[in-house]
PAPAKOL-413239 format. One line per 2 residues: their letters; for each residue x, z, y of C-alpha. Coordinates in nm, 2 decimals, always signed. Layout:
% PAPAKOL-413239
a) X/Z/Y  ...
% end
This chain:
% PAPAKOL-413239
mr) +1.07/+1.48/-1.60  +1.07/+1.20/-1.35
rd) +1.27/+0.89/-1.43  +1.37/+0.62/-1.18
ha) +1.31/+0.27/-1.29  +1.56/+0.04/-1.12
dp) +1.55/-0.33/-1.09  +1.61/-0.48/-1.44
ad) +1.92/-0.66/-1.32  +2.09/-0.33/-1.24
sp) +2.04/-0.18/-1.59  +2.32/-0.16/-1.84
sr) +2.38/-0.48/-2.03  +2.23/-0.52/-2.38
nd) +2.45/-0.65/-2.65  +2.41/-1.03/-2.70
wq) +2.34/-0.98/-3.06  +2.06/-0.73/-2.97
ti) +1.90/-1.00/-2.75  +1.94/-1.27/-3.03
rt) +1.79/-1.03/-3.29  +1.50/-0.97/-3.06
ll) +1.45/-1.35/-3.03  +1.47/-1.43/-3.40
py) +1.11/-1.34/-3.49  +0.99/-1.61/-3.25
lw) +1.20/-1.86/-3.44  +1.04/-1.76/-3.77
pk) +0.70/-1.63/-3.66  +0.53/-1.40/-3.90
ge) +0.20/-1.53/-4.04  +0.25/-1.88/-3.88
ta) +0.31/-2.10/-4.19  +0.26/-2.42/-4.00
lr) +0.53/-2.32/-3.74  +0.77/-2.22/-4.02
wr) +0.73/-2.56/-4.18  +0.81/-2.72/-3.85
vv) +1.14/-2.52/-3.83  +1.22/-2.64/-4.19
ia) +1.14/-3.00/-4.12  +1.34/-2.99/-3.79
vl) +1.64/-2.86/-3.98  +1.61/-3.14/-4.23
fl) +1.60/-3.39/-3.95  +1.90/-3.22/-3.80
aa) +2.10/-3.26/-4.13  +2.00/-3.62/-4.16
ak) +2.10/-3.69/-3.80  +2.45/-3.53/-3.85
ga) +2.49/-3.71/-4.18  +2.42/-4.04/-4.01
sv) +2.65/-3.95/-3.72  +2.95/-3.86/-3.95
av) +2.90/-4.19/-4.14  +2.93/-4.40/-3.82
pl) +3.32/-4.38/-3.79  +3.36/-4.45/-4.16
iy) +3.15/-4.76/-4.15  +3.34/-4.86/-3.83
ky) +3.67/-4.82/-4.02  +3.57/-5.05/-4.30
av) +3.43/-5.31/-4.05  +3.76/-5.31/-3.86
da) +3.97/-5.34/-4.18  +3.75/-5.63/-4.29
ld) +3.80/-5.81/-3.96  +4.17/-5.76/-3.99
gg) +4.17/-5.96/-4.31  +4.10/-6.30/-4.14
ln) +3.82/-6.53/-4.01  +3.65/-6.59/-4.34
aa) +3.63/-6.22/-4.41  +3.49/-6.17/-4.06
va) +3.21/-6.41/-4.15  +3.15/-6.30/-4.50
vp) +3.22/-5.92/-4.52  +3.16/-5.73/-4.20
vm) +2.80/-5.86/-4.14  +2.65/-5.60/-4.37
ll) +2.89/-5.34/-4.24  +2.80/-5.41/-3.88
la) +2.43/-5.39/-3.97  +2.50/-5.06/-4.15
yg) +2.69/-4.94/-3.84  +2.40/-5.03/-3.61
la) +2.15/-4.87/-3.85  +2.35/-4.55/-3.88
rv) +2.37/-4.51/-3.50  +1.99/-4.58/-3.47
la) +1.91/-4.33/-3.74  +2.14/-4.06/-3.59
qa) +1.94/-4.09/-3.26  +1.60/-4.13/-3.43
fg) +1.65/-3.82/-3.65  +1.76/-3.62/-3.35
el) +1.45/-3.72/-3.15  +1.22/-3.65/-3.44
rd) +1.39/-3.31/-3.47  +1.31/-3.23/-3.11
av) +0.95/-3.35/-3.14  +0.88/-3.14/-3.44
fa) +1.05/-2.83/-3.29  +0.88/-2.86/-2.95
rv) +0.57/-2.66/-3.06  +0.79/-2.38/-3.20
aq) +0.98/-2.35/-2.87  +0.68/-2.36/-2.65
ra) +0.50/-2.11/-2.87  +0.80/-1.88/-2.85
ir) +0.80/-1.91/-2.47  +0.43/-1.82/-2.46
la) +0.44/-1.53/-2.70  +0.76/-1.38/-2.54
gl) +0.60/-1.40/-2.19  +0.27/-1.27/-2.32
kt) +0.43/-0.98/-2.50  +0.63/-0.88/-2.19
fr) +0.32/-0.91/-1.97  +0.12/-0.69/-2.20
hl) +0.40/-0.44/-2.23  +0.42/-0.41/-1.85
hr) +0.05/-0.32/-1.84  +0.11/-0.06/-2.11
ls) +0.38/+0.11/-1.90  +0.30/+0.42/-1.70
lr) +0.18/+0.44/-1.34  +0.51/+0.61/-1.26
fh) +0.70/+0.29/-1.37  +0.49/+0.07/-1.15
ld) +0.52/+0.30/-0.85  +0.90/+0.27/-0.88
rk) +0.91/-0.10/-0.96  +1.03/-0.39/-0.75
tg) +0.76/-0.65/-0.82  +0.95/-0.95/-0.70
gi) +1.26/-0.86/-0.92  +1.05/-0.80/-1.23
sr) +0.85/-1.12/-1.19  +1.18/-1.32/-1.15
av) +1.32/-1.15/-1.46  +1.02/-1.25/-1.67
er) +1.02/-1.60/-1.53  +1.39/-1.66/-1.60
gt) +1.37/-1.48/-1.94  +1.09/-1.70/-2.07
kg) +1.28/-2.02/-1.97  +1.59/-1.88/-2.14
ve) +1.39/-1.84/-2.47  +1.34/-2.22/-2.51
fl) +1.70/-2.30/-2.42  +1.84/-2.05/-2.66
lr) +1.62/-2.14/-2.95  +1.68/-2.51/-2.91
fm) +2.05/-2.51/-2.85  +2.15/-2.23/-3.08
lf) +1.98/-2.40/-3.37  +2.04/-2.77/-3.28
ni) +2.37/-2.77/-3.10  +2.60/-2.48/-3.17
vp) +2.56/-2.46/-3.54  +2.54/-2.84/-3.60
tl) +2.85/-2.90/-3.39  +3.05/-2.65/-3.58
fe) +2.93/-2.80/-3.90  +3.03/-3.15/-3.78
il) +3.37/-3.02/-3.68  +3.43/-2.88/-4.02
lt) +3.30/-3.19/-4.19  +3.53/-3.41/-3.98
cg) +3.83/-3.20/-4.05  +3.75/-3.22/-4.42
il) +3.73/-3.60/-4.41  +4.06/-3.63/-4.21
wy) +4.23/-3.39/-4.45  +4.10/-3.60/-4.75
lf) +4.21/-3.93/-4.60  +4.53/-3.85/-4.41
gp) +4.65/-3.51/-4.52  +4.65/-3.16/-4.39
lm) +4.86/-3.22/-4.07  +4.60/-3.45/-3.91
aa) +4.32/-3.20/-4.00  +4.53/-2.91/-3.87
vt) +4.59/-3.07/-3.53  +4.22/-3.15/-3.50
fv) +4.13/-2.79/-3.60  +4.38/-2.63/-3.36
ti) +4.27/-2.85/-3.07  +3.91/-2.75/-3.13
al) +4.00/-2.38/-3.18  +4.19/-2.37/-2.85
yi) +3.91/-2.55/-2.68  +3.65/-2.30/-2.81
tw) +3.87/-1.99/-2.74  +3.94/-2.11/-2.38
tl) +3.56/-2.17/-2.33  +3.46/-1.83/-2.46
wv) +3.72/-1.64/-2.27  +3.66/-1.80/-1.93
te) +3.28/-1.79/-1.98  +3.29/-1.42/-2.06
wr) +3.48/-1.37/-1.74  +3.25/-1.58/-1.53
iq) +2.93/-1.40/-1.65  +2.99/-1.13/-1.40
fr) +2.91/-1.38/-1.12  +2.59/-1.48/-1.29
rt) +2.48/-1.12/-1.31  +2.55/-1.08/-0.94
mn) +2.36/-1.39/-0.87  +2.06/-1.26/-1.07
rt) +2.07/-0.92/-0.90  +2.09/-1.07/-0.55
dn) +1.83/-1.33/-0.63  +1.59/-1.05/-0.74
ea) +1.67/-0.86/-0.42  +1.60/-1.15/-0.20
nt) +1.28/-1.24/-0.38  +1.17/-0.87/-0.36
ka) +1.23/-0.86/+0.01  +1.05/-1.19/+0.07
id) +0.74/-1.09/-0.13  +0.73/-0.74/+0.03
sl) +0.76/-0.89/+0.38  +0.49/-1.15/+0.32
ln) +0.25/-0.90/+0.16  +0.29/-0.69/+0.47
fe) +0.26/-0.99/+0.71  +0.03/-0.80/+0.95
tv) +0.26/-0.50/+0.98  +0.56/-0.73/+1.05
ky) +0.35/-0.89/+1.33  +0.24/-0.55/+1.47
fg) +0.59/-0.45/+1.53  +0.74/-0.79/+1.61
ne) +0.99/-0.75/+1.34  +1.02/-1.11/+1.22
eh) +1.39/-1.13/+1.30  +1.45/-0.79/+1.13
es) +1.29/-0.93/+0.81  +1.48/-1.25/+0.84
rr) +1.81/-1.06/+0.87  +1.73/-0.85/+0.56
fn) +1.64/-1.17/+0.36  +1.95/-1.35/+0.49
na) +2.18/-1.06/+0.39  +2.05/-1.08/+0.03
ls) +2.09/-1.46/+0.03  +2.44/-1.43/+0.17
ry) +2.54/-1.21/-0.12  +2.39/-1.47/-0.36
ee) +2.58/-1.74/-0.18  +2.91/-1.56/-0.23
aa) +2.84/-1.51/-0.60  +2.73/-1.87/-0.64
vk) +3.05/-2.00/-0.48  +3.26/-1.79/-0.71
sn) +3.06/-1.91/-1.01  +3.11/-2.28/-0.91
ts) +3.48/-2.25/-0.83  +3.55/-2.07/-1.16
la) +3.35/-2.34/-1.33  +3.60/-2.59/-1.20
ml) +3.89/-2.39/-1.36  +3.70/-2.39/-1.69
ni) +3.65/-2.76/-1.69  +4.01/-2.84/-1.60
gq) +4.13/-2.62/-1.89  +3.89/-2.79/-2.13
gl) +4.00/-3.14/-2.02  +4.37/-3.05/-2.06
ii) +4.32/-2.92/-2.41  +4.12/-3.22/-2.52
av) +4.36/-3.46/-2.36  +4.66/-3.30/-2.54
gl) +4.49/-3.30/-2.87  +4.36/-3.65/-2.84
ta) +4.71/-3.78/-2.74  +4.87/-3.60/-3.04
mm) +4.61/-3.74/-3.28  +4.64/-4.10/-3.16
wm) +5.02/-4.08/-3.17  +5.01/-3.96/-3.53
aa) +4.77/-4.24/-3.62  +4.98/-4.50/-3.44
qg) +5.29/-4.38/-3.63  +5.09/-4.42/-3.96
vv) +5.00/-4.78/-3.87  +5.36/-4.86/-3.79
ag) +5.48/-4.70/-4.11  +5.22/-4.89/-4.31
tm) +5.05/-4.57/-4.44  +4.74/-4.63/-4.23
ti) +4.54/-4.94/-4.14  +4.41/-5.05/-3.81
gd) +4.07/-4.94/-3.94  +4.21/-4.59/-4.00
fa) +4.35/-4.59/-3.64  +4.01/-4.69/-3.51
mv) +3.83/-4.43/-3.73  +4.05/-4.15/-3.60
na) +3.98/-4.25/-3.24  +3.61/-4.28/-3.31
yl) +3.60/-3.94/-3.47  +3.79/-3.78/-3.18
iq) +3.56/-3.95/-2.93  +3.26/-3.85/-3.13
ly) +3.38/-3.49/-3.15  +3.48/-3.49/-2.78
mp) +3.12/-3.55/-2.66  +2.96/-3.25/-2.84
ln) +3.27/-3.04/-2.77  +3.23/-3.12/-2.40
fl) +2.86/-3.05/-2.43  +2.94/-2.73/-2.63
gf) +3.12/-2.59/-2.32  +2.81/-2.65/-2.11
vy) +2.58/-2.52/-2.38  +2.78/-2.20/-2.43
re) +2.78/-2.14/-2.06  +2.41/-2.19/-2.05
ik) +2.35/-1.98/-2.36  +2.54/-1.69/-2.20
qs) +2.34/-1.74/-1.88  +2.02/-1.75/-2.08
lt) +2.12/-1.43/-2.27  +2.19/-1.27/-1.93
dm) +1.85/-1.38/-1.81  +1.67/-1.28/-2.13
eq) +1.84/-0.94/-2.15  +1.66/-0.84/-1.83
mf) +1.32/-0.94/-1.97  +1.39/-0.77/-2.31
rl) +1.50/-0.45/-2.13  +1.15/-0.44/-1.99
ld) +1.03/-0.43/-2.35  +1.27/-0.15/-2.42
ed) +1.09/+0.07/-2.16  +0.89/+0.33/-2.35
pe) +0.53/+0.39/-2.22  +0.52/+0.74/-2.08
va) +0.16/+0.77/-2.19  +0.08/+0.63/-2.54
dr) -0.21/+0.66/-2.79  -0.14/+0.90/-3.06
pg) -0.12/+0.76/-3.42  -0.47/+0.73/-3.56
ag) -0.64/+0.80/-3.22  -1.01/+0.71/-3.24
al) -1.25/+0.58/-2.98  -1.41/+0.82/-2.73
av) -1.76/+0.91/-2.84  -1.97/+0.96/-2.52
ng) -2.28/+1.18/-2.54  -2.38/+1.27/-2.19
ae) -2.02/+1.26/-2.05  -1.96/+1.63/-1.98
lv) -1.62/+1.67/-1.82  -1.40/+1.97/-1.85
fe) -1.06/+2.06/-1.70  -0.93/+2.36/-1.89
nv) -0.63/+2.55/-1.74  -0.47/+2.22/-1.63
sf) -0.12/+2.22/-1.47  +0.07/+1.91/-1.37
ay) +0.39/+1.80/-1.19  +0.52/+1.46/-1.10
dd) +0.86/+1.62/-1.07  +0.93/+1.95/-1.26
rr) +1.07/+2.09/-0.94  +0.74/+2.05/-0.75
pv) +0.42/+2.15/-0.93  +0.11/+1.97/-0.80
lk) -0.18/+2.14/-1.00  -0.16/+2.50/-1.12
dv) -0.40/+2.63/-1.38  -0.70/+2.43/-1.26
sf) -1.03/+2.48/-1.45  -1.37/+2.34/-1.38
tv) -1.67/+2.17/-1.56  -1.88/+1.88/-1.45
pa) -2.20/+1.90/-1.66  -2.34/+1.57/-1.79
gr) -2.52/+1.38/-1.51  -2.41/+1.62/-1.23
tv) -2.18/+1.57/-0.93  -1.88/+1.78/-0.85
ai) -1.69/+1.73/-0.52  -1.32/+1.82/-0.47
vg) -1.20/+1.88/-0.11  -0.89/+2.01/+0.05
ps) -0.60/+1.92/+0.27  -0.37/+1.63/+0.21
gs) -0.12/+1.70/-0.07  -0.34/+1.96/-0.24
gk) -0.37/+1.76/-0.56  -0.71/+1.60/-0.52
st) -0.63/+1.24/-0.62  -0.40/+1.37/-0.90
is) -0.72/+1.49/-1.08  -0.85/+1.13/-1.10
rl) -0.52/+1.00/-1.22  -0.51/+1.27/-1.50
lf) -0.87/+1.18/-1.60  -0.78/+0.81/-1.63
rf) -0.47/+0.93/-1.82  -0.23/+0.75/-1.60
yd) -0.03/+1.07/-1.67  -0.06/+1.34/-1.93
vs) -0.11/+1.70/-1.82  +0.19/+1.94/-1.83
ag) -0.03/+2.22/-1.96  -0.40/+2.27/-2.05
rv) -0.65/+2.01/-2.16  -0.89/+1.75/-2.01
lv) -1.21/+1.71/-2.23  -1.49/+1.46/-2.23
dg) -1.78/+1.58/-2.44  -1.55/+1.82/-2.61
qd) -1.28/+1.56/-2.70  -0.93/+1.60/-2.57
ir) -0.86/+1.27/-2.39  -0.51/+1.27/-2.55
dv) -0.67/+1.24/-2.89  -0.87/+0.92/-2.81
tq) -0.76/+0.57/-2.72  -0.68/+0.50/-2.36
as) -0.89/+0.18/-2.38  -1.21/+0.37/-2.49
lr) -1.15/+0.64/-2.23  -1.10/+0.41/-1.94
sa) -1.40/+0.20/-2.04  -1.62/+0.51/-1.99
ig) -1.49/+0.57/-1.64  -1.56/+0.38/-1.32
mv) -1.35/+0.42/-1.00  -1.42/+0.34/-0.64
pq) -1.09/+0.41/-0.46  -1.01/+0.47/-0.10
dt) -0.80/+0.15/-0.07  -0.98/-0.12/-0.25
vl) -0.74/-0.40/-0.34  -0.91/-0.73/-0.44
fn) -0.77/-1.02/-0.63  -0.70/-1.34/-0.43
dt) -1.00/-1.51/-0.58  -1.37/-1.55/-0.53
if) -1.62/-1.27/-0.45  -1.79/-1.36/-0.78
yn) -1.46/-1.31/-0.97  -1.39/-0.98/-0.81
ia) -1.73/-0.84/-0.89  -1.73/-0.98/-1.24
yg) -1.39/-0.81/-1.29  -1.59/-0.50/-1.37
rp) -1.71/-0.68/-1.69  -1.55/-1.02/-1.75
ga) -1.80/-1.26/-1.90  -2.10/-1.11/-1.71
sp) -2.37/-1.36/-1.62  -2.43/-1.47/-1.26
ae) -2.76/-1.28/-1.27  -2.59/-0.96/-1.37
ve) -2.32/-1.01/-1.10  -2.60/-1.06/-0.84
aa) -2.79/-0.75/-0.96  -2.47/-0.54/-0.92
ar) -2.42/-0.69/-0.57  -2.78/-0.59/-0.47
ta) -2.73/-0.24/-0.59  -2.41/-0.22/-0.38
qi) -2.61/-0.36/-0.08  -2.37/-0.66/-0.03
hd) -2.58/-0.95/-0.17  -2.73/-1.04/+0.17
fi) -2.39/-1.05/+0.33  -2.26/-1.27/+0.05
mg) -2.55/-1.51/+0.08  -2.47/-1.54/+0.45
lp) -2.13/-1.68/+0.38  -2.08/-2.06/+0.37
dt) -1.96/-2.05/+0.01  -2.17/-1.75/-0.10
yq) -2.03/-1.60/-0.42  -1.76/-1.86/-0.44
at) -1.60/-1.75/-0.11  -1.24/-1.64/-0.15
vg) -1.14/-1.30/-0.03  -0.77/-1.37/+0.05
er) -0.46/-1.18/-0.05  -0.56/-0.82/-0.13
gl) -0.90/-0.90/+0.01  -0.79/-0.93/+0.37
kl) -1.07/-1.17/+0.46  -1.32/-0.89/+0.42
sg) -1.37/-0.58/+0.63  -1.31/-0.23/+0.49
ge) -1.68/-0.18/+0.43  -1.73/-0.51/+0.27
kq) -1.44/-0.45/+0.03  -1.58/-0.11/-0.06
rv) -1.91/-0.27/-0.14  -1.74/-0.52/-0.37
ai) -1.56/-0.23/-0.54  -1.90/-0.05/-0.58
ar) -2.06/-0.37/-0.72  -1.79/-0.42/-0.99
tv) -1.81/-0.05/-1.08  -2.19/-0.09/-1.12
lk) -2.13/-0.40/-1.34  -1.90/-0.20/-1.56
ap) -2.18/+0.06/-1.61  -1.95/+0.36/-1.69
ei) -2.07/+0.70/-1.80  -1.83/+0.88/-1.56
li) -1.78/+0.79/-1.19  -1.49/+0.88/-0.96
fd) -1.52/+0.83/-0.59  -1.17/+0.89/-0.45
ea) -1.19/+0.91/-0.07  -1.42/+0.61/-0.09
ts) -1.54/+0.63/+0.27  -1.25/+0.80/+0.45
al) -1.12/+0.48/+0.62  -1.47/+0.37/+0.74
ds) -1.65/+0.42/+1.07  -1.96/+0.65/+1.07
rt) -2.22/+0.38/+1.05  -2.05/+0.20/+0.77
eq) -1.99/+0.53/+0.59  -2.35/+0.61/+0.59
di) -2.44/+0.27/+0.44  -2.17/+0.31/+0.17
lk) -2.29/+0.66/+0.09  -2.64/+0.53/+0.02
al) -2.50/+0.28/-0.22  -2.28/+0.54/-0.38
ka) -2.57/+0.78/-0.43  -2.77/+0.50/-0.60
va) -2.49/+0.42/-0.83  -2.42/+0.79/-0.92
qg) -2.78/+0.86/-1.01  -2.79/+1.02/-1.36
rt) -2.41/+0.98/-1.41  -2.14/+1.24/-1.43
tv) -1.96/+1.21/-1.10  -1.64/+1.34/-0.94
tv) -1.61/+1.29/-0.57  -1.27/+1.34/-0.40
ah) -1.33/+1.36/-0.03  -1.17/+1.45/+0.30
rl) -1.49/+1.43/+0.51  -1.70/+1.73/+0.41
st) -2.02/+1.56/+0.55  -2.00/+1.32/+0.25
vv) -2.03/+1.59/-0.02  -2.29/+1.83/+0.11
da) -2.53/+1.72/-0.16  -2.29/+1.78/-0.45
de) -2.40/+2.02/-0.72  -2.07/+2.21/-0.68
il) -1.78/+2.18/-0.44  -1.43/+2.28/-0.53
vl) -1.18/+2.37/-0.25  -0.83/+2.28/-0.36
ea) -0.53/+2.41/-0.18  -0.16/+2.40/-0.29
gr) -0.27/+2.29/-0.64  -0.52/+2.58/-0.70
iv) -0.89/+2.61/-0.67  -0.94/+2.87/-0.39
er) -1.32/+2.84/-0.35  -1.61/+2.69/-0.54
gs) -1.98/+2.67/-0.49  -2.26/+2.47/-0.32
he) -2.23/+2.37/+0.04  -2.46/+2.65/+0.16
al) -2.29/+2.91/-0.06  -1.94/+2.81/+0.06
lr) -2.06/+2.83/+0.43  -2.19/+3.18/+0.36
mn) -1.85/+3.28/+0.22  -1.70/+3.21/+0.57
gr) -1.37/+3.12/+0.41  -1.15/+2.81/+0.39
ya) -1.44/+2.57/+0.34  -1.64/+2.71/+0.63
dm) -1.33/+2.68/+0.85  -1.28/+2.32/+0.75
wa) -1.65/+2.25/+0.81  -1.64/+2.40/+1.16
rq) -1.34/+2.20/+1.27  -1.47/+1.88/+1.13
qq) -1.81/+1.94/+1.31  -1.62/+1.99/+1.64
qe) -1.42/+1.67/+1.59  -1.74/+1.48/+1.50
ka) -1.92/+1.60/+1.82  -1.62/+1.51/+2.03
re) -1.61/+1.16/+1.88  -1.99/+1.11/+1.93
al) -1.95/+1.23/+2.29  -1.67/+0.98/+2.35
ed) -1.88/+0.70/+2.19  -2.17/+0.79/+2.41
ed) -1.95/+0.79/+2.72  -1.81/+0.45/+2.63
dg) -2.16/+0.32/+2.58  -2.26/+0.45/+2.92
is) -1.97/+0.28/+3.09  -2.06/-0.05/+2.92
vr) -2.42/-0.02/+3.03  -2.33/+0.05/+3.40
aa) -2.07/-0.23/+3.40  -2.33/-0.47/+3.27
ae) -2.58/-0.36/+3.54  -2.33/-0.40/+3.82
tp) -2.23/-0.75/+3.72  -2.39/-1.00/+3.96
aa) -2.61/-1.26/+3.81  -2.49/-1.62/+3.81
e) -2.64/-1.82/+4.09
% end
């Protein structure tokens, strides 16, 4: 059954705890003893930093009380206290910096592993998922998600938990020194602050999700437009593309404005709560000093504790907002990991054992959508080292056969066998390593010609790459370029002609050295002369290999050992070229029509050549 894969930003939200649980293994990585020790040491540095931080107001209190005793006391007593005060502040900062330095590798490793896991998973997903995908949106989701990993790891461990610990410790000290009322006011102030922050942030998160969705949409439209740059130019639709991009940006703008204005409301509420709590605490401390139950040092200590708590509390609001945003970003990336591969290796699947590479389709039926069957009870055999061609009108299911052989999809019924092994019982990696493909539309990486040929077998030597290029009859062309094999091919190979791209595709397939070859409409987009050159290269590559040729032009498959005529998902005729012509059926009719079209095209080309010759002859010579 077909499933639609929408943009990850549009999917239902994951629970925050689900996202955090997904992240925890990166914090305590399995089998990484050194990284685990780093986490432990970082936590110890964290405890030391908080201990030093909590000690600062206490030392400050004793120093103030000592100063309040008179000039001699100021000279004799507070010197050590002031030195201790300075040392405590230095240690609090130093331990914090050491904590960050030790934890840096854990955070960066988590970013790398999370990004790598998502990237690998995307490659494991089915072709159906990638045909439905929005590339720009997915790339943004992965980019934001990996950045969110570091933020969440660092601040969940080193800000949220330590700040709560410091709050409880401070309340305990105030309770011990000044009674429960002072501690209660402090606790209530902090509780109200946290409650307000959580409530408003939860409300604001809808704007962040809208920003993510519209950002993905804008990025997708921009990438799609730039990848189709030539098409935009052909139709003069630059303004149309700009309007589409601007519409997405406008929706992002509205969401961003709402996010920022609601942030102002959040900050005002936080400031009001802190101001009221701070005023109440200072009033109580002042009353204690007047009543003689508290010293000036106690007053100073309460103020120092409140200021010291105010900073992390103020930062806590920011951190919580950022953590919620990071969770929102990460949930999109982790939802990609929740996507189940439509095609997966069976438990215990072994490697394909190739012995000649005989290929069998046995009563195969398949449908991309259950409502529209594509192949219906298709059976044929390609003996080892032989060539079978598949022809038929568009939509008959020709290219689907190659996709099933590569196991981009699993058959709905029947079996596909290679040397008697059901391809569903072997690993996808071993199956695909045995198959080479030269497609109709060769898409190259925006890299050098050498890289694109060597992609057939990464790590191949320059001599092997050159040998493959010679077999594909493209070596001489490459050597004629200013940068030879280091010449870049441009986005999707647009710096090369169709024939040159096809030769690069043939060269990298030669380098792969597969036992089975598939030529899927490999020459249909080429002119007659280029087609003949490419056919020579294809025949050289196919020599002695099991080959399946999917073709529209029948002239390219006349030498096949067997030709299958596919129509409406069924094989309606089969045989050699001569045998099919003698049948005087569907193949013969297609052959006759294509021959007429070929003659008409040749006559038109001859006429154009004649006009050009006469025009050249009638042009007066320059005097």
